[in-house]
C-alpha positions as CSV (number, residue, x, y, z in Angstrom):
1,M,0.0,0.0,0.0
2,K,2.9,2.4,0.8
3,R,4.5,1.8,-2.6
4,L,1.1,2.5,-4.3
5,L,0.6,5.7,-2.3
6,G,4.1,6.8,-3.3
7,A,3.3,6.2,-7.0
8,L,0.0,8.0,-6.6
9,A,1.8,11.0,-5.0
10,A,4.1,11.2,-8.0
11,I,1.1,11.2,-10.3
12,M,-0.5,14.0,-8.2
13,L,2.6,16.2,-8.4
14,A,2.9,15.7,-12.1
15,F,-0.7,16.2,-13.0
16,V,-1.6,19.5,-14.6
17,P,-5.0,19.6,-16.2
18,T,-4.9,20.0,-20.0
19,A,-8.6,20.0,-20.4
20,Q,-9.2,23.3,-22.2
21,A,-10.6,22.7,-25.6
22,A,-9.8,18.9,-25.4
23,L,-13.3,18.3,-26.8
24,P,-14.2,19.5,-30.3
25,L,-16.7,22.3,-30.0
26,E,-19.0,20.9,-32.7
27,A,-19.4,17.7,-30.8
28,W,-20.1,19.6,-27.6
29,E,-22.7,21.8,-29.4
30,L,-24.6,18.7,-30.5
31,Y,-24.6,17.4,-27.0
32,R,-25.5,20.8,-25.5
33,Q,-28.4,21.3,-27.9
34,K,-30.0,18.0,-27.0
35,F,-29.3,17.7,-23.2
36,V,-28.6,21.1,-21.7
37,M,-31.7,23.3,-21.1
38,E,-31.7,27.1,-21.3
39,D,-31.7,27.2,-17.5
40,G,-28.6,25.0,-17.2
41,R,-30.4,21.8,-16.4
42,V,-28.7,18.7,-17.9
43,V,-31.5,16.2,-18.8
44,D,-31.3,12.5,-18.4
45,D,-33.8,11.9,-21.2
46,V,-34.1,8.1,-20.8
47,N,-34.7,8.4,-17.0
48,G,-38.0,10.3,-17.1
49,A,-36.2,13.6,-18.2
50,I,-35.0,14.1,-14.6
51,S,-31.7,15.7,-13.7
52,H,-29.3,14.7,-11.0
53,S,-25.9,15.7,-9.6
54,E,-24.2,13.2,-11.9
55,S,-25.7,14.8,-15.1
56,Q,-24.9,18.3,-13.8
57,G,-21.3,17.2,-13.0
58,Y,-20.8,15.6,-16.4
59,G,-22.3,18.7,-18.1
60,L,-19.9,21.0,-16.2
61,L,-16.9,18.8,-17.1
62,L,-17.8,18.5,-20.8
63,A,-18.3,22.3,-21.0
64,C,-14.9,22.8,-19.5
65,L,-13.4,20.2,-21.9
66,A,-15.0,22.2,-24.8
67,G,-13.9,25.5,-23.4
68,D,-17.5,26.8,-23.2
69,R,-17.5,29.3,-20.4
70,T,-21.0,30.5,-21.0
71,S,-22.6,27.1,-20.8
72,F,-20.4,26.2,-17.8
73,A,-21.7,29.2,-15.9
74,R,-25.3,28.4,-16.8
75,I,-25.0,24.7,-15.7
76,L,-23.3,25.8,-12.5
77,A,-26.0,28.3,-11.7
78,F,-28.7,25.7,-11.9
79,T,-26.6,23.3,-9.9
80,R,-26.0,25.8,-7.1
81,T,-29.6,27.0,-7.0
82,E,-31.4,23.7,-7.3
83,L,-29.1,20.9,-6.0
84,L,-26.4,22.4,-3.7
85,I,-29.0,22.9,-1.0
86,R,-27.8,20.5,1.7
87,D,-26.5,21.7,5.1
88,D,-23.3,19.7,4.6
89,G,-22.5,21.5,1.3
90,L,-23.1,18.4,-0.9
91,A,-25.6,18.2,-3.7
92,A,-29.1,16.7,-3.4
93,W,-28.9,14.0,-6.1
94,R,-32.3,13.9,-7.8
95,W,-34.4,16.7,-9.4
96,D,-37.7,15.9,-11.2
97,P,-39.4,18.6,-13.3
98,K,-42.8,16.8,-12.8
99,A,-42.6,16.8,-9.0
100,T,-43.4,19.3,-6.3
101,P,-41.0,20.0,-4.7
102,R,-38.6,19.4,-7.6
103,V,-35.9,17.8,-5.4
104,T,-37.3,14.3,-4.8
105,D,-34.4,12.8,-2.9
106,V,-32.1,15.1,-0.8
107,N,-29.6,12.3,-0.2
108,N,-26.3,13.0,-2.1
109,A,-24.6,10.8,-4.7
110,T,-20.9,11.1,-4.1
111,D,-19.9,10.5,-7.7
112,G,-22.0,13.6,-8.7
113,D,-20.4,15.7,-5.9
114,L,-16.9,14.6,-7.1
115,L,-17.7,15.3,-10.7
116,I,-18.9,18.8,-9.8
117,A,-15.8,19.5,-7.7
118,Y,-13.5,18.2,-10.5
119,A,-15.2,20.2,-13.1
120,L,-15.0,23.4,-11.0
121,N,-11.3,22.8,-10.6
122,C,-11.0,22.2,-14.4
123,A,-12.6,25.5,-15.1
124,G,-10.7,27.4,-12.4
125,T,-7.4,26.1,-13.8
126,A,-8.2,26.4,-17.5
127,W,-9.7,29.9,-17.3
128,T,-7.7,31.3,-14.3
129,M,-10.8,31.8,-12.3
130,P,-10.0,31.4,-8.6
131,G,-13.6,31.5,-7.5
132,Y,-14.2,28.2,-9.3
133,T,-11.1,26.8,-7.8
134,N,-12.0,27.8,-4.3
135,A,-15.5,26.4,-4.7
136,A,-13.9,23.1,-5.9
137,R,-11.7,23.1,-2.8
138,Q,-14.6,23.6,-0.4
139,L,-16.7,20.9,-2.1
140,A,-13.8,18.5,-2.0
141,R,-13.4,19.1,1.7
142,N,-17.1,18.5,2.3
143,I,-16.9,15.2,0.4
144,A,-13.9,14.0,2.4
145,K,-15.6,15.0,5.7
146,T,-18.9,13.3,5.0
147,T,-18.2,10.3,2.7
148,F,-14.7,8.9,3.5
149,L,-14.7,5.8,5.6
150,A,-11.4,4.6,7.0
151,R,-11.2,0.9,7.9
152,G,-7.7,-0.5,8.6
153,S,-5.4,0.4,5.8
154,A,-8.4,1.1,3.5
155,T,-10.2,4.4,2.9
156,W,-13.5,3.8,1.2
157,L,-15.5,6.3,-0.8
158,M,-19.1,5.9,0.4
159,P,-21.8,6.3,-2.3
160,A,-23.8,8.7,-0.2
161,V,-24.0,10.1,3.3
162,S,-27.0,7.9,4.1
163,G,-28.0,4.4,3.2
164,F,-24.9,2.3,2.8
165,S,-23.1,2.1,6.1
166,E,-22.9,-0.6,8.7
167,K,-25.8,1.1,10.5
168,D,-27.9,1.2,7.4
169,R,-27.3,-2.4,6.0
170,A,-26.5,-5.8,7.4
171,D,-23.8,-6.2,4.7
172,G,-22.6,-2.6,5.1
173,P,-20.4,-0.8,4.2
174,V,-21.6,-1.1,0.6
175,I,-19.7,0.8,-2.1
176,N,-20.0,1.4,-5.8
177,P,-16.7,1.0,-7.7
178,S,-17.9,3.3,-10.5
179,Y,-17.9,6.2,-8.0
180,W,-14.1,6.3,-8.1
181,V,-13.5,9.0,-10.7
182,F,-9.8,8.2,-10.7
183,E,-8.6,11.2,-12.6
184,A,-10.2,13.5,-10.0
185,L,-8.8,11.9,-6.9
186,P,-5.1,13.1,-7.1
187,V,-6.4,16.5,-8.2
188,M,-8.5,16.8,-5.1
189,A,-5.5,15.7,-3.0
190,R,-3.4,18.5,-4.5
191,L,-6.2,21.0,-4.2
192,T,-6.9,20.4,-0.5
193,G,-3.5,19.2,0.7
194,D,-5.4,16.1,2.1
195,N,-3.6,12.9,1.3
196,S,-6.6,10.8,2.4
197,W,-7.7,11.3,-1.3
198,L,-4.7,9.3,-2.3
199,K,-5.7,6.6,0.2
200,V,-9.1,6.5,-1.5
201,Q,-7.4,6.2,-4.8
202,A,-5.1,3.3,-3.6
203,T,-8.1,1.5,-2.0
204,G,-10.1,1.6,-5.2
205,L,-7.1,0.4,-7.3
206,K,-6.4,-2.4,-4.8
207,L,-10.1,-3.5,-5.0
208,L,-10.0,-3.6,-8.8
209,D,-6.7,-5.5,-8.8
210,T,-8.1,-8.0,-6.4
211,L,-11.2,-8.4,-8.7
212,A,-8.9,-8.8,-11.7
213,K,-7.0,-11.6,-10.1
214,A,-10.3,-13.4,-9.7
215,N,-11.1,-12.5,-13.3
216,M,-14.2,-10.5,-12.2
217,P,-15.2,-7.2,-13.8
218,A,-16.4,-4.7,-11.2
219,P,-20.1,-5.2,-10.2
220,E,-22.3,-2.3,-9.6
221,W,-22.5,-2.6,-5.8
222,M,-20.2,-4.3,-3.4
223,S,-20.2,-5.2,0.2
224,V,-16.8,-4.5,1.9
225,K,-17.9,-5.7,5.3
226,A,-15.4,-8.6,5.0
227,E,-14.0,-9.9,1.8
228,P,-15.4,-7.8,-1.1
229,R,-18.4,-9.4,-2.7
230,P,-21.5,-8.3,-4.6
231,A,-23.9,-6.6,-2.3
232,D,-27.2,-8.1,-1.1
233,G,-30.3,-6.9,-2.9
234,F,-28.6,-5.7,-6.0
235,P,-28.0,-7.6,-9.3
236,A,-24.5,-9.0,-9.3
237,Q,-23.8,-7.4,-12.7
238,F,-21.2,-5.5,-14.5
239,G,-23.8,-3.0,-15.6
240,Y,-24.5,0.5,-16.7
241,N,-22.8,2.2,-13.8
242,A,-19.8,-0.1,-13.7
243,M,-19.0,0.3,-17.4
244,R,-17.5,3.7,-16.4
245,V,-14.8,2.0,-14.5
246,P,-12.5,1.1,-17.4
247,L,-13.1,4.6,-18.9
248,Y,-12.1,6.2,-15.6
249,L,-8.9,4.1,-15.5
250,L,-8.1,5.0,-19.1
251,R,-8.7,8.7,-18.5
252,A,-6.5,8.6,-15.4
253,G,-3.6,6.8,-17.1
254,L,-4.1,3.8,-14.8
255,A,-5.2,1.3,-17.4
256,E,-2.7,-1.5,-16.9
257,P,-3.4,-4.6,-19.1
258,A,-4.0,-6.9,-16.1
259,R,-6.4,-4.4,-14.6
260,L,-8.4,-4.1,-17.8
261,A,-8.4,-7.8,-18.5
262,P,-11.7,-8.8,-16.9
263,F,-13.5,-5.9,-18.6
264,R,-12.1,-6.8,-22.0
265,E,-13.0,-10.5,-21.5
266,A,-16.6,-9.5,-20.4
267,W,-16.9,-7.5,-23.6
268,A,-15.1,-9.8,-25.9
269,N,-18.1,-10.0,-28.2
270,G,-19.2,-6.4,-27.7
271,P,-20.5,-4.2,-24.9
272,A,-23.1,-5.9,-22.7
273,I,-24.5,-6.1,-19.2
274,V,-22.8,-9.2,-17.7
275,D,-23.5,-11.4,-14.7
276,V,-20.2,-11.2,-12.8
277,R,-20.7,-14.7,-11.2
278,T,-21.8,-16.7,-14.2
279,K,-20.1,-14.5,-16.9
280,K,-23.3,-14.8,-18.9
281,V,-24.6,-11.8,-21.0
282,V,-27.7,-10.3,-19.5
283,E,-28.3,-7.6,-22.2
284,E,-26.3,-6.8,-25.3
285,L,-25.6,-3.1,-26.0
286,S,-25.2,-1.4,-29.3
287,D,-25.0,2.3,-28.7
288,P,-21.9,4.0,-30.1
289,G,-21.2,5.4,-26.6
290,Y,-20.8,1.9,-25.3
291,R,-19.0,0.5,-28.3
292,I,-16.3,3.1,-28.1
293,L,-15.4,1.9,-24.6
294,V,-14.5,-1.5,-26.1
295,A,-12.5,0.3,-28.8
296,A,-10.7,2.5,-26.4
297,M,-9.5,-0.4,-24.3
298,A,-8.2,-2.1,-27.5
299,C,-6.5,1.1,-28.5
300,A,-4.8,1.5,-25.1
301,I,-3.6,-2.1,-24.8
302,D,-3.1,-3.2,-28.4
303,G,-2.8,0.1,-30.3
304,T,-5.9,-0.8,-32.4
305,A,-7.3,2.0,-34.4
306,I,-10.7,3.4,-33.4
307,P,-13.3,2.4,-36.0
308,Q,-14.2,5.3,-38.2
309,D,-17.9,5.3,-37.3
310,L,-17.0,5.9,-33.6
311,K,-14.7,8.9,-34.3
312,S,-17.7,11.1,-35.0
313,F,-20.4,12.0,-32.6
314,Q,-24.2,12.1,-32.9
315,P,-26.2,12.3,-29.7
316,T,-28.4,9.4,-28.8
317,A,-29.4,9.0,-25.2
318,Y,-27.9,11.1,-22.3
319,Y,-25.7,8.4,-20.7
320,P,-24.0,6.8,-23.7
321,S,-23.6,10.2,-25.3
322,T,-21.8,11.4,-22.2
323,L,-19.5,8.4,-22.2
324,H,-18.9,8.9,-26.0
325,L,-17.7,12.5,-25.5
326,L,-15.6,11.7,-22.5
327,T,-13.9,8.9,-24.4
328,L,-13.3,11.0,-27.5
329,A,-11.7,13.7,-25.4
330,M,-9.5,11.1,-23.7
331,L,-8.5,9.6,-27.0
332,S,-7.5,12.9,-28.4
333,E,-5.3,13.7,-25.4
334,R,-3.8,10.3,-24.6
335,Y,-4.2,8.1,-27.6
336,A,-4.1,10.3,-30.7
337,R,-2.2,7.5,-32.5
338,C,-5.5,5.5,-32.6
339,M,-7.5,8.3,-34.1
């Protein structure tokens, strides 16, 4: 663990965001026109047209990657007014335009909080706007204060303030591996001077490496009460949330072949929802935003060129479209040889 923390510290010191204009403006414009409302709300169109802290965080990050200051400010204004309403400084996670009141669940979702903080730092750094940087720092401190759980040598990132601890569940603590936005963690450590962020990073990587040795792609929800295992009451699946894990590893420069191996095997015949215990395909997926994840792993490990049809972007549904843009931005920065 100490060696891993040392390596992560080196990454932290070397990391300088290069996000400005990493995403082609025309691709962002297509996304913005479909999913970003005039008031700055980022719409999850497949999920009842709701918005959530995740969609707002992704919208902010993509706006920063595209260098779109105006849209960033608009998305942030909605986020601050409608979601950043909790006493602990975190965001309420779910906002429904058809409900009264609009916020239908005031619990937080830690991945959404982390994406918002990371995007704020991205904007503050790219555009030399210390107000954004200071807001990112405060949000990062709030996340660490309320959602970090130290157990022995591990520091877990809890999915929310409520609902997943030992007090809440018989198999608690329960975590979600896809909430580790790996590229953001060393940035938060540098921003706050709090090395517990690096412990969270190391804990997440150790978990994924343990799963890789068992040839298991990360399931959506895991009990870490004892030996990590799929959590009770949730499908034991490498599903929609978990498919972000290899993307986050790629974007953070942490995509070692052995670490990616179980994901590549699960998707050997194309993207799919997979039962992590039986390895059987539950649902095949065909959206370009999912297919490009398979192609990106092949690019990173084997140098395989990205298929031509995946290099261009046309928005489909909110979630795969978001993954598509994040992957295209990552490929242009890290793996231009495949493009």
